[in-house]
C-alpha positions as CSV (number, residue, x, y, z in Angstrom):
1,M,20.0,-36.5,-1.5
2,N,23.8,-36.8,-1.4
3,K,25.9,-33.6,-1.1
4,T,26.3,-33.2,-4.8
5,E,22.6,-33.5,-5.5
6,L,21.8,-31.2,-2.6
7,K,24.2,-28.5,-4.0
8,D,22.7,-28.9,-7.5
9,F,19.2,-28.6,-6.1
10,L,20.0,-25.5,-4.0
11,D,22.0,-23.8,-6.8
12,T,19.0,-24.2,-9.1
13,K,16.8,-22.5,-6.4
14,V,19.3,-19.7,-5.9
15,E,19.1,-19.0,-9.7
16,Q,15.3,-19.1,-9.5
17,Y,15.0,-16.6,-6.7
18,N,18.2,-14.5,-6.8
19,N,17.0,-12.3,-9.7
20,P,15.4,-8.8,-10.0
21,K,11.8,-10.3,-9.7
22,F,12.7,-11.1,-6.1
23,I,12.8,-7.3,-5.3
24,E,9.1,-6.8,-6.1
25,T,8.0,-8.7,-3.1
26,D,10.9,-8.1,-0.7
27,P,11.7,-5.3,1.8
28,I,15.0,-4.9,-0.1
29,Q,13.0,-2.8,-2.6
30,I,13.1,0.1,-0.1
31,P,16.9,0.9,-0.3
32,H,16.7,0.1,-4.1
33,V,15.0,3.5,-4.5
34,F,18.3,5.2,-3.8
35,S,21.6,5.5,-5.6
36,K,23.9,7.3,-3.0
37,K,25.8,4.8,-0.8
38,E,24.8,6.4,2.5
39,D,21.1,6.6,1.6
40,I,21.2,3.0,0.6
41,E,22.8,1.8,3.8
42,I,20.6,3.9,6.1
43,A,17.4,3.0,4.3
44,G,18.5,-0.6,4.3
45,F,19.5,-0.7,8.0
46,L,16.2,0.8,9.1
47,T,14.2,-1.4,6.8
48,A,16.0,-4.5,8.1
49,T,15.5,-3.4,11.7
50,I,11.7,-3.6,11.2
51,A,11.7,-6.7,9.0
52,W,9.6,-9.0,11.1
53,G,6.0,-10.0,10.8
54,N,3.8,-9.5,7.7
55,R,5.9,-8.7,4.6
56,K,3.4,-6.3,3.2
57,S,3.2,-4.5,6.5
58,I,7.1,-4.4,6.7
59,I,7.3,-2.8,3.2
60,N,4.5,-0.3,3.8
61,N,6.0,0.8,7.1
62,A,9.5,1.0,5.7
63,K,8.2,3.3,3.0
64,Q,6.7,5.4,5.7
65,L,10.1,5.5,7.5
66,V,11.8,6.9,4.4
67,T,8.9,9.4,3.8
68,L,9.3,10.7,7.3
69,M,13.0,11.2,6.6
70,E,11.9,13.4,3.6
71,D,13.1,10.8,1.1
72,A,16.7,11.7,2.0
73,P,17.9,9.4,4.8
74,F,21.5,10.5,5.0
75,D,20.7,14.2,4.8
76,F,18.0,13.8,7.4
77,V,20.3,11.8,9.8
78,M,23.1,14.4,9.6
79,N,21.0,17.6,9.5
80,H,17.8,17.0,11.4
81,S,16.4,19.6,13.9
82,E,14.5,18.8,17.1
83,S,11.2,19.6,15.3
84,D,12.2,17.2,12.5
85,L,12.6,14.5,15.2
86,E,9.2,15.2,16.7
87,K,7.6,14.3,13.4
88,L,8.9,10.8,13.8
89,L,7.0,10.2,17.0
90,P,3.7,8.8,15.5
91,F,5.6,6.0,13.7
92,V,5.0,2.4,14.8
93,H,5.8,-1.0,13.5
94,R,5.0,-3.7,16.0
95,T,7.2,-2.9,19.1
96,F,9.4,-0.4,17.2
97,N,7.9,3.0,17.8
98,G,8.6,6.7,17.2
99,S,10.8,7.0,20.2
100,D,13.0,4.1,18.9
101,F,13.1,5.8,15.5
102,I,14.3,9.0,17.0
103,Q,17.0,7.1,19.0
104,F,18.1,5.3,15.9
105,T,18.4,8.6,14.0
106,K,20.6,10.1,16.7
107,S,22.7,6.9,17.0
108,L,23.2,6.8,13.2
109,K,24.4,10.5,13.2
110,H,26.9,9.5,16.0
111,I,28.1,6.6,13.9
112,Y,28.8,8.8,10.8
113,L,30.3,11.7,12.8
114,K,32.5,9.7,15.2
115,H,33.1,6.3,13.6
116,N,33.3,7.1,9.9
117,G,30.0,5.4,9.0
118,L,28.3,2.1,9.2
119,E,30.7,0.1,7.0
120,S,33.8,1.3,8.9
121,V,32.4,-0.1,12.2
122,F,31.7,-3.6,10.8
123,V,35.1,-3.6,9.0
124,K,37.0,-2.6,12.1
125,Y,35.8,-5.6,14.2
126,A,35.4,-8.2,11.5
127,E,37.0,-11.6,11.9
128,H,38.4,-13.6,9.1
129,N,35.4,-15.8,8.5
130,S,32.6,-14.1,10.6
131,L,30.9,-10.8,11.2
132,Q,29.2,-11.9,14.4
133,N,31.8,-10.1,16.6
134,S,31.3,-7.0,14.5
135,I,27.5,-7.1,15.1
136,S,28.1,-7.2,18.8
137,K,30.6,-4.4,18.8
138,F,28.3,-2.4,16.5
139,K,25.5,-2.7,19.0
140,S,27.7,-1.3,21.8
141,I,28.9,1.6,19.7
142,F,25.4,2.3,18.5
143,F,24.2,2.7,22.1
144,E,27.3,4.4,23.5
145,I,25.5,7.8,23.4
146,D,22.6,8.6,25.8
147,H,19.8,6.3,24.8
148,L,16.5,4.8,25.8
149,S,17.1,1.4,27.3
150,R,13.9,0.0,25.6
151,T,15.5,0.7,22.2
152,Q,18.4,-1.7,22.8
153,K,16.2,-4.7,22.1
154,H,15.9,-3.7,18.4
155,I,19.5,-4.6,17.7
156,S,20.4,-8.3,18.4
157,D,23.7,-9.4,19.9
158,P,25.1,-12.7,18.6
159,L,27.4,-13.0,21.5
160,K,24.3,-13.3,23.7
161,N,23.2,-16.3,21.6
162,S,20.9,-14.4,19.1
163,A,20.8,-15.5,15.5
164,A,20.6,-11.8,14.7
165,K,18.5,-12.5,11.6
166,R,17.7,-8.9,10.6
167,I,21.2,-7.5,10.9
168,N,22.6,-10.5,9.1
169,M,20.1,-9.8,6.3
170,F,21.2,-6.2,6.2
171,L,24.9,-7.2,5.9
172,R,23.9,-9.6,3.1
173,W,22.4,-6.7,1.2
174,M,25.4,-4.4,1.7
175,V,28.2,-7.0,1.1
176,R,27.1,-9.5,-1.5
177,D,27.6,-8.3,-5.1
178,D,25.5,-10.9,-6.8
179,K,25.7,-9.5,-10.3
180,T,21.9,-9.8,-10.7
181,G,21.0,-6.5,-9.1
182,V,19.3,-7.8,-5.9
183,D,22.0,-7.4,-3.2
184,F,24.0,-4.2,-3.5
185,G,27.6,-5.1,-2.9
186,I,28.5,-1.5,-2.0
187,W,30.7,-2.5,1.0
188,K,33.9,-3.5,-0.7
189,Q,36.0,-3.9,2.3
190,L,34.1,-7.0,3.5
191,S,33.8,-10.4,1.7
192,P,30.7,-12.5,1.1
193,S,32.6,-15.4,2.7
194,Q,32.3,-13.6,6.1
195,L,28.5,-13.4,6.0
196,S,26.1,-15.5,8.0
197,C,22.7,-16.6,6.7
198,P,19.7,-14.6,8.0
199,L,18.2,-17.5,10.0
200,D,14.4,-17.3,10.7
201,V,11.5,-19.7,10.9
202,H,11.3,-20.3,7.2
203,S,15.0,-20.8,6.4
204,G,15.5,-22.8,9.6
205,N,12.7,-25.2,8.9
206,V,13.8,-25.8,5.3
207,A,17.5,-26.2,6.4
208,R,16.4,-28.9,8.9
209,K,14.4,-30.8,6.3
210,L,17.4,-30.7,4.0
211,G,19.8,-31.9,6.7
212,L,21.7,-28.7,6.8
213,L,20.8,-28.0,10.4
214,N,20.0,-30.2,13.4
215,R,19.7,-27.8,16.3
216,K,16.0,-27.0,17.0
217,Q,16.2,-23.4,18.3
218,N,17.0,-20.6,15.9
219,D,19.8,-19.1,17.9
220,A,23.5,-18.3,17.5
221,K,24.6,-21.9,17.9
222,A,22.1,-22.9,15.1
223,L,23.5,-20.1,12.9
224,L,27.0,-21.4,13.3
225,E,25.9,-24.9,12.4
226,L,24.1,-23.6,9.3
227,D,27.0,-21.4,8.3
228,N,29.3,-24.4,8.4
229,S,26.9,-26.5,6.3
230,L,26.5,-23.7,3.7
231,R,30.2,-23.0,3.5
232,Q,30.7,-26.7,2.5
233,L,28.5,-26.0,-0.5
234,D,30.1,-22.6,-1.4
235,I,33.0,-21.3,0.7
236,K,33.2,-18.0,-1.2
237,D,29.5,-17.1,-1.2
238,P,27.6,-19.3,1.3
239,V,24.8,-16.8,2.0
240,K,23.5,-17.0,-1.6
241,Y,21.7,-20.0,-0.3
242,D,19.5,-17.7,1.8
243,F,17.6,-17.1,-1.4
244,A,17.0,-20.9,-1.9
245,L,16.0,-21.6,1.8
246,F,13.8,-18.5,2.0
247,G,12.2,-19.1,-1.4
248,L,11.5,-22.8,-0.7
249,G,9.9,-21.9,2.7
250,V,7.9,-18.8,1.8
251,F,7.0,-19.3,-1.8
252,E,6.9,-23.1,-2.1
253,G,5.8,-24.2,1.4
254,F,8.6,-26.7,1.3
């Protein structure tokens, strides 16, 4: 395929998958339960944090996260008691456990109290065409309070060569206003042009088969290469192609 044919093919796949039916099988359904900005972003952030492994298991455990927060994530974060936190201890999703959940709750409260919320942190450190520096700064701010060292592994750092798939996915959810009702677009101070594709096994393999990516590892260098390829197809909304790459990989076995 030449570049025009590739763009046409991928645009068709975006249309196929970037629609409300996508929500039914995707972890993005969890924040879609809420209407308040802070509830959406907290539920989205926690869901994205545990979004690795079996999708059914991710969705079930993300529902449990929200239930343990009494179906009011922002209120729980801001007003929890010590006994409320103890109720989180039994939670487990792969290597993310109840102690990590408690740490995340405390760190989120700190972010809202001291840094004016999640969006403000990412906006403050954003670069013109990238949020990777913001992710790195966010991690350091998230863990500037007393914390368990084991919990740090649950937020990736692109400046340490991580593709940071889960947090890039979360940022896609918050920033992209796709007019179809899948991504939320509630963070108005950032632009879809600054986003990076959530790079994982599926999207990486499809991107390589389509000639969008040559690097073999799914790391920060591969992410930069893929971002550059996708921006040549659509400079304003490059990450819409995540739907195409993911759909081709997961649903079509491309």
